C-alpha positions, -999 to +999 in steps of 0.1 A: -114-696+249-147-682+263-128-657+284-109-645+253-141-639+235-154-618+264-123-597+265-124-591+228-162-587+222-175-568+252-156-536+243-167-540+207-204-543+218-201-512+239-187-492+210-215-505+187-240-493+213-223-459+214-225-456+176-262-465+178-266-434+201-248-412+176-269-423+147-302-413+163-289-381+179-276-367+146-305-380+125-331-365+148-312-333+149-320-329+111-357-338+118-360-314+147-344-285+127-374-287+103-393-264+128-364-240+127-361-237+089-398-231+085-393-199+104-357-187+096-358-196+059-396-195+053-397-231+041-430-249+034-439-281+053-424-301+024-393-280+021-388-282+058-380-319+053-352-312+028-326-315+056-341-350+065-344-358+028-307-349+022-297-368+052-314-400+040-307-396+003-271-399+013-279-435+022-290-442-013-257-428-026-235-444+001-252-477+009-235-499-017-200-482-015-201-484+023-208-521+021-177-524-002-156-503+022-167-526+051-158-557+032-123-544+021-113-522+051-132-537+080-155-524+108-129-502+125-118-483+095-153-478+083-164-465+118-135-441+121-141-427+086-178-423+094-171-404+126-148-379+107-175-374+080-202-369+107-181-342+124-177-323+092-215-326+083-226-313+117-200-285+115-215-274+081-250-273+096-236-253+125-222-227+101-254-225+081-271-204+108-244-178+107-242-179+069-280-174+068-281-201+041-307-228+036-285-244+010-255-247+034-278-263+060-291-289+035-255-296+024-245-302+060-274-326+065-264-344+033-228-349+044-239-360+079-261-386+061-230-402+046-218-407+081-250-421+094-251-446+066-216-458+072-223-462+109-254-482+103-234-504+079-211-512+109-234-516+139-262-538+125-243-568+110-217-565+138-243-568+166-262-595+148-229-615+143-218-611+179-252-623+190-249-654+168-279-645+146-314-657+152-333-645+183-301-637+202-288-616+173-321-598+173-319-593+211-285-576+208-298-553+181-327-544+203-303-535+231-283-513+207-316-498+196-323-488+232-291-466+230-304-453+197-336-442+214-317-423+241-300-402+214-333-398+196-350-387+228-325-360+237-321-342+203-357-329+198-362-320+234-330-299+234-338-282+201-374-275+213-364-259+246-335-239+230-359-224+205-385-216+232-423-213+233-429-196+200-420-208+165-413-171+155-382-173+177-367-204+159-333-199+144-303-222+136-281-201+159-304-208+189-300-245+183-262-242+179-254-258+214-270-291+202-247-292+172-216-284+194-225-313+216-229-335+185-194-325+173-180-332+207-195-367+207-180-374+174-146-363+186-147-385+217-161-414+197-131-412+173-106-416+202-126-444+218-129-464+185-092-458+177-081-475+208-107-503+209-101-537+195-129-546+171-133-581+155-134-582+117-156-613+108-166-600+074-134-584+061-119-600+029-089-623+035-055-616+021-061-643-006-094-626-016-077-592-018-049-606-039-073-623-063-094-590-065-063-569-073-051-594-099-086-594-115-091-631-106-117-627-080-143-654-082-176-641-093-206-654-075-237-662-096-259-653-066-263-622-044-285-610-016-310-600-042-314-637-052-333-642-019-370-631-021-373-626+017-344-602+016-358-582-013-391-578+005-373-571+037-353-543+020-386-528+008-400-532+043-370-512+057-377-484+032-412-481+045-403-486+081-377-459+083-401-435+065-427-443+091-403-439+121-392-405+108-424-393+093-445-397+125-424-373+147-413-349+119-448-342+107-462-340+142-434-316+153-441-291+125-479-294+128-482-291+166-454-265+169-475-241+148-505-244+171-508-215+196-517-237+225-487-260+219-456-244+204-420-257+197-410-264+233-440-286+242-441-302+208-404-309+210-409-325+244-436-348+231-415-357+201-387-365+226-412-386+245-420-405+212-383-415+211-384-423+248-413-447+241-391-463+215-365-467+243-390-484+265-402-506+237-366-516+228-358-524+264-388-547+265-378-561+231-343-568+243-357-585+274-380-608+255-360-611+223-346-644+232-380-659+237-404-640+213-397-644+176-390-614+153-421-625+133-444-622+163-429-588+172-434-574+137-470-586+133-481-574+167-465-539+165-476-533+129-512-541+138-512-519+170-494-491+150-522-490+125-547-486+153-527-458+169-525-439+136-563-442+129-570-430+165-547-400+160-563-390+127-599-393+138-596-378+173-606-341+171-579-316+182-605-302+205-601-334+226-572-326+249-552-341+278-537-321+306-501-328+317-490-305+345-499-269+334-501-278+297-532-288+277-523-307+245-544-324+218-550-361+225-540-369+190-504-359+198-505-384+227-515-412+203-486-403+180-462-402+210-473-438+220-466-449+184-430-451+195-437-482+214-445-499+181-417-486+159-392-495+187-387-532+177-395-531+140-360-523+127-344-552+145-372-576+136-371-567+099-333-568+097-332-602+115-359-617+093-345-605+061-309-615+067-317-649+082-300-676+062-279-653+040-246-665+054-217-650+033-242-626+017-248-608+050-222-580+045-233-570+010-269-574+021-263-548+048-251-523+021-282-528+001-303-525+033-287-491+040-294-479+005-331-485+012-329-465+044-333-434+021-371-440+027-365-421+060-361-390+038-383-397+009-415-408+027-416-378+052-410-355+022-439-370+003-460-370+034-454-333+040-459-326+003-493-342+009-498-323+041-494-290+022-523-300+001-547-319+024-534-311+060-510-327+083-533-352+100-549-367+068-514-371+054-508-400+078-529-422+056-497-426+036-480-442+066-510-465+072-504-479+037-467-484+046-477-502+078-499-525+058-469-537+039-450-544+071-479-565+084-478-585+052-441-590+055-445-603+091-473-626+081-459-641+048-432-621+030-404-630+054-403-667+045-371-679+029-381-697-003-345-698-017-329-723+006-314-741-023-288-713-028-255-722-011-245-695+015-212-709+029 
């Protein structure tokens, strides 16, 4: 019986890891393109985030429907549909450079966002389930997050070096090779998923489907929203994704505009931020079976606040020399921030879904809806940056981190254990 599980689940885990890679690669493509659209389309700092905003607003539109699709059609169908939608979204972004249209670019990012939401709906509950929940479930999510970080590391570096050393050279057409690679990854992933056997632990049974079609489906008086720790966890995810995306996006635009930095070097450091997330997730996956999600979240939130304050109060005249390049020390602190954001997603997801039982699948849909914070918070931050400057705008993220610290300390406790979850 153990051998059968290994034969069935190992390929499924590998596919989930591959999907984690795709989520970060395509999402960070939208963030990295913010530097490009400020030049080609003359966008302000706030408008440069419209691609990211559109990408994440799609989560708000698709989160609940994707959860329903997962429940009725299963993981494999949802993943295949997501890959097709993702291919179309990136293709639209690819065409925007040749159409010279900012609207087409934003539309492509919006369509790609639907795909990213659907993929997230699949990978997180699947890995948590295959890991058996608890610390082991968190450990498997952290391992998947490592693959996510690899995709996140590659995208900004490729865009930065394709654009070159001056922001005046930035165009969508120059970044086209990255989008071609993304479309190729989607095409390959479709074939791999199509021929991979994926377990369906949360798909509705034939009896449940028949009852639903007949209008006799049993209505549950409770939902994931009946659990306080889940509600607070969903809010924490809204803030967390905004922090994770806001840190590199704002830094990329700000430091790319500095004469002594430029898009290539800034893109490299933003890639290094995601690489730090990879290192953090590898560490997190190694210790995830021994260190609780609560401890991880409290520790990383506290250190993250420290890094942000250091970045904001360190003068840009204070520099570090790496090879032949001299860059502001504040960019270094923002890069190291990736060590903190690395394990936050898995920790929050694990804490907020612990003890939900049968409500886990619909909870994942709600969770994905709140991921729209990854577009809303960076947009608000850069709206603030247009008024007060990029570095002072990071105070918004300090406030978000304070909530995560509260959630790790007290908000994660399940005070609704009387609700049946079987």
